[in-house]
N, C-alpha and C positions, 0 to 999 in steps of 0.2 A: 318835060322838056323846058329848057331855059333858053331865052334868046338874049345874046350879047353881041353888040356891034355887028349886026348883020349875019352872024353865024348862029347856027342852031346847034346847041350842045345838049347832049342827053346826059342827065344826071341819074346815076343808078346807085342805090344803096343796097347793100347786101346784108342780110341779118343771118347770122349763123345760129342754127337751132341746136341746142345742146340737149341731148337726151340722156336720161339716167339708166338706159339699158346697158346690160353687160355686153361687152364686145366679144365676139367669137374668137377664141384664141387659135382655132385651127386655121383660120384664114389669115391671121396676123403672122404666123410662124414663130410665135413666142414659146411654143412648147418644144421647139427643136433645140437641143443642146449643142454646145460648141464641139465637145469631144464625144467619141463613141464609148461603148462599154470597154473595149480593149484599151483605149487610152487611159481610162480611170484605173484599170487593173495595173497597168504599167506605172502609173503615178503612185499608187499605193505601195507597189513593190519597191520602187525607188525610195520612197519615204521610209519604208521599213528598213532598207539597207542603210540609209543615213542614220537612223536612230540606233540601229544595232552597232554601227561603227562608233557612234558617240558613246554608247554605253560601254563598249569594250575599251575605248580610250580612257574613260574615266576610271575604270578598274576598281580595285578594292582599296583597302587602307592598310597601314602598317600594323602588324600584330602588337607591337610594343612601341610607344612613342620614344623610348630611350634608345632603340636600335634602328640604325639606318640600313635598309636592305635594298641594294641597287637592283637585284633581280626582279623585285616587284615593280619598281619605277620604270626601269628600262627593259621590260620584257618584250619579246618579239610580237606579242599580241598588240601591245600598245604602240609600238614603234612602226610596225609594217602592216599587220592585218587590219587594224582599225582604219587607218587612212585609206587603204585600198578599198575597203567596204564603203567608205564615204564617197570616194571618187566614183565607184561603180554605181552608187545610188544616184549621184548627179548625172552620170551618163544615161542611166535608165530613164530619168525624168526628162532629159533633153530629147531622148528618142520618143518618149510618150507624147511630148508636145508636137513633134514634127511628123509623126506617123499619121497616115490618113485614117479616116473612120473605118 
């Protein structure tokens, strides 16, 4: 106790003891994941659809560099199917994020 100008003031000092013991993760909640098993399944399915759409969009190559073949460049797979797969993958990933565990 310290005495100043007629008032009694208590001075406390606290020392934090730091231990090198491992903390129990079960009490901390660190072992709990943000998403459940189904969320991760949907995320992987969505990523698979996106990569499949990108692979289909890239397509093949021209058999001969001297010949221009529009049916290879503007094929329905590249124009419609691949973008639909990419959008479907994005929708599945959005669903995977918002669905409950």
